[in-house]
Each structure stands twice: as structure tokens, then as C-alpha cells.
N, C-alpha and C positions, 0 to 999 in steps of 0.2 A: 867417129869424130870424136879427138880432145876439146874440155872444154876451155875457152880461154879464160886469164887470169881475172878478167872482170864477170866473167859468169861467175866464175867460182866466190868471186866478193857478195852478188849479189843475194846465191844461194845461201851462205851463210850468213849474210846478214836476214835473210827474210825467217832462218831457220832460226835462228838467234832467239832469244828473250829479252835482247836488249835495246826495244824499239822503244822511242820516244814514249806510246803509250806504256808501255808493259814497265819501262821506268818508272811513270807515273802512278802506276797500279800498284806497283812494291814499296814507293814510299808513302804514298795513303796507306795501306797497310800496316807499313811499319808505325808510323804517326798515331794510325787508330789504336794499334797495339800499345804502342807507348801510354798513350791517354788512360785505357784502359789500366796500367801500373801506377797510375800517376805520376809518372816521372816527366811532364812533360810544364814548364814552366812559362805562367803566363805571363803578358802585358795586359794593358791597356788597350793597345790596338791590337791584336788579337780577342780581346774577350766583347772589345766594341764588336766586332767583325760577327761575332756569335751572336749577340744580342741584335742582329739582322737576321742570320741564320744560323745554321749548324754548316749547310755546304758555302757559307762566307766565308767560314771560318776555316776549314781544311781548305780553299784555294787561297787564302792567305796565306794561310802556313809553308805550302807548298811552292808556293809563287816564285820565279825568281827574281829580287828584288832588283829593282831595276831606278834608278835615279832619274824623275823626271828634271824639265828648268825650271818648274815654281819647288819642287823639292831641293834644289841645288842652290837656288834663289834664298829661300828658306833658313837652311842651312848656313849660306852668307850672311845672314844678318842676325842669326844667334850668334855666328862664331863674333862679328865684329861688333856687337851688345855685350855680350857673357864675356868672352873669351878674346878681345881685341891683340893682346899682347901673342897672339897662335896665329894672327889672320895673314899675315905676310906669308907664314910658313907653310898656311893651306892653299892657299890659291894665288893663281897669276893671271895676268890678263893678257890674253890669244895679242898676234903682232898682227897687223894686218898682211897679208899675202894671198895670192892665187897659189891654190894648191890645185890646181889645175894643168900649170906649167912645171917645166924643169926645174927651173928653179925655186920657182915656190916649194914643192916639194922638200928641195935640198933648205930649204933656209927653216920649213917644219917641221925636218928629221931636225936640226938643229938645235930649234928651240925648245921642244923636247926635250933636248938632253938638260939644257940649264933649268928645265922648267922643274927635274928632281921629285919626282911622284906629286907636285903640287894640281889641284884641281884647276883644268885649262879655263876660264870666263871670260866672259863679253867686257869690256870697259863700263858697258852702259847698267848693266848688273854691279860692278865690281866700284863703279862711285854710287849705284843708291844705296847699296849695303852699309856703305860710312855713312853716308847722309843720313839715313836712317838713324844710325846709330850717334852719331853727333846730335841731330835732332831732339830723341830720348834725352841725352845726358845733359843736356840742356833745361828740359820741361822741369817744371817747378813741382810737381804730379809723378810723372814718370822720373823722372833722376831722384828725385829722394828715395822711389821705390827702390830702385837700383842702386842705387848710394848706399842702403841700411842691407841687404844683401850681405851676407859674408862669406856666401858659396854658392857655386856655379858647376852646374853641370855634375849634381851628384847624384851617385848609383848607391841605390836602394832596394832590400829584400823583404819579405816578410810572408807571415803564414798566415789563411782567413779561411778559415770555412773548410780546413782540409786540403786546400789548396796553394801554392806555392808561385807566387809573387816575383816581380823584380819593374822596375823603371828607373827614368834616371830625371832627376829635378830639373827644372831649369836654375833656379835662383831659392836659396832659402837663408831667411836674419832669424833673429830675434823673435818667436812667436809667430811667424808667416811662413809661406810660402808662393812663389811669384812664379807663373807660367807665361812663359813668352808667344805669342800667336803671331804669326804672318798672317794677314789677313786679304781678302778683294776687300772688304769692306768690314773697318773697324769701330764704326758706330754702336754707343752702346745696346740697340735697340738688335743692330745681328749678331752683337755679340750674345745676346740675353737669348737669343732664338738658339744659337751654336752651345752654348751652356745647355736648352734644355732640351734638344729634339737630333743633334748631330753629338753626341757625349763627350763633348767638353766637361761636363758639370759631371758625369761620371767616373772620366779623371782626378779630377779634383778630391772624389772620395778616396780611390785607391790610393793617390799620395799622400792625402792623409792618415792610415792608417797605423803609420809611426809617429804620427803628432795631429793627436784626435783634437785636443785645446789649440793648433795654430791658425791663423785667420788665412786664407787662400785668394789672391790677386791674381787677376785676369790681365797682364799687359799686351792686347791688340793694338797691330801697326800694320799699317797699308802700305804699297809701294811709294805711295805721292810724300809719307811721311805724319799724315795724320794718324792719330792716337787715340786709344781709351783707355782708363783703368775700371777696372770693375770688380769690388770684391762679393764674394758669393757668399749668400747669408745664411742663417745655421738651417732655418728649418727648409731651405731649397737641400742644401746636404742631406737633412736626415731623412727627405721624400728620397733621394735619390740614392741613398746608401739603402732602404728598404729597395729598391728597385734591383740592386746590385744584387741583395740576396736572393730574389726571385728566380731571375736570372742565374745564377750560381745555381740552386734548385734545378732549375732547366735542363742546365749543361751535365750536374752528375745524370738526371734521368736518360740525357743524350748519352753518355760513359756507356752506363748498365746497356740501354737498348741498343746503342750502334748505329744510332738512328741520323748517320753523317750526311747520306744523300740528299735529308729534306731538305728542303728550300724555305722561301717564307711560310709555307703552309704550316710548318712546324710551331708555330706560333699561333695557329687558324684555330678555332672550333674544333668540334670532336670529330668533322667532313673536313676539316680541312683549308675550311674555306672561310671568309671575312663578310662581316654585314655591314654594310656603309646605309643611313638610313638620313644623314640631315647634312648638310651643307659647312 
């Protein structure tokens, strides 16, 4: 009995090396080889994942980049504040329609044609982003900081400790760098913890590589429009710079050993575990 076309396709699928797992393993192997050849350009985000573990780094580099609703809203806020002239060319409000009906589907298809590649967003998010921008620009502190920025979304690259790096700086002015953060809690206390424990401080050190004498400000804002401006002190930045140097030494050790399968145990003691002695 001859095989059907469906049978032949199934056999071909399982005989091939193009299954999702095989594709992932091939990409992972090529990434590790590129790291060995020092061909990978590092960003703050990828290096911040390595500070968690080598496994986090590999997963970050190989994962499909999916834009979550919170990421989309953050991008909208950045655009409304840093590049307001581009806001309406990037975003468009989704009109109300029932896409379950035939008429609704036809209406939606026609709308997508008029969108012309713009990101389709909700009216609530659209109006919130504009309110946040308006609120910050009217603020004496935040507005003054934004008005003194001479450049926005500045791409820059540099070499450090034998590794290549790149970033996009939100705002830069005469003698300072400004980083805009959209947070659930923009209070100074939360921002301080965010700087010390969630990588925002290390990000500042990276961004100051080409401008070691600049001041660094974080402009944090909530969806509600509440905001704060924090300046990172020299002592903190020096401490975090030493921390980065240590992580870079661990990164090079990982490249040399090929220890990319390790999780949090990479930073444990010689037995790979951690000791908790007090609250």
C-alpha cells in the first residue's frame, strides 16, 4: 500500500533536523560559538540577564521578542515625551467594532489599510501617554530636565574590558544623561531600590562610559502621572562600576568554560549553593 501525502509529510518532519528543539539547539550552539569568538555585542538588558545567571543570558538572547501591553505602553510614553513629533505617525487608536461579525471584520480590514503600519492601541493608553507627557512638561523639575536635553534616543557604542557594548540613551544634555522609566511606583524610595537591586544603576554605569564626568538622572513616571527625578551619586556609581567589573570577569570565565547551562548556582559557593543566615 502506498503512503499518502500526509504520511510522507509526517515522516519527512520527524526525519528532519528542523524541529523546534533542533532549531533552538542549533541557534544556541551558534550563539555560544559567537561568544567564544567575541562577536556578540552586549547591551545593558542582555548583561543584566547574565547578572542573574548564564542560563538567563542565553534564554534572553534566543527568545522571540514579544511586545507585551506594558512594553507597548512604555514605548508610547517614551515617544510622547522624547519624540512627540513622531507620536501620530507611530500610533493610532483602534476604533470600536465587533470583529466577530461579518461587518465588523470588513470594517477592521479597511481600518488596517488606513493605519499604514502604525501600532494600533487603545484610546485609554493613547490618552494616558499624552496626559503623562503634558504633565511632565508642565512640571518645574521634570520639565526643566527635559527642556535642557539637546538630544533624544541617542545610539552609542563603546569597548570596555575587551567586550563590545551598545545602548540608546533616552536624553542627553550639556553635562548630563537622563533616563526615562515608566514604573508602577515612581516614588523615590522605590526608584532607589530599582537602581540598587534591579539593574538600573548598572545601566547608568554603562551609559556613562563615554561620558564619565556627566551627571545621571532618572525621570520615573507612573501611569497616573505621578513622577520623581533622582540623581545618582558618585559613590553609588563607583560601587556599581566595581560590581560590573566583577560580573565581566565572571562573563569571561563563563565564555572560557562554556558554562552556559548553569542557573543561579553559577554564583553560588564552590558547592553551588547559597547560605541564608539571617533575615
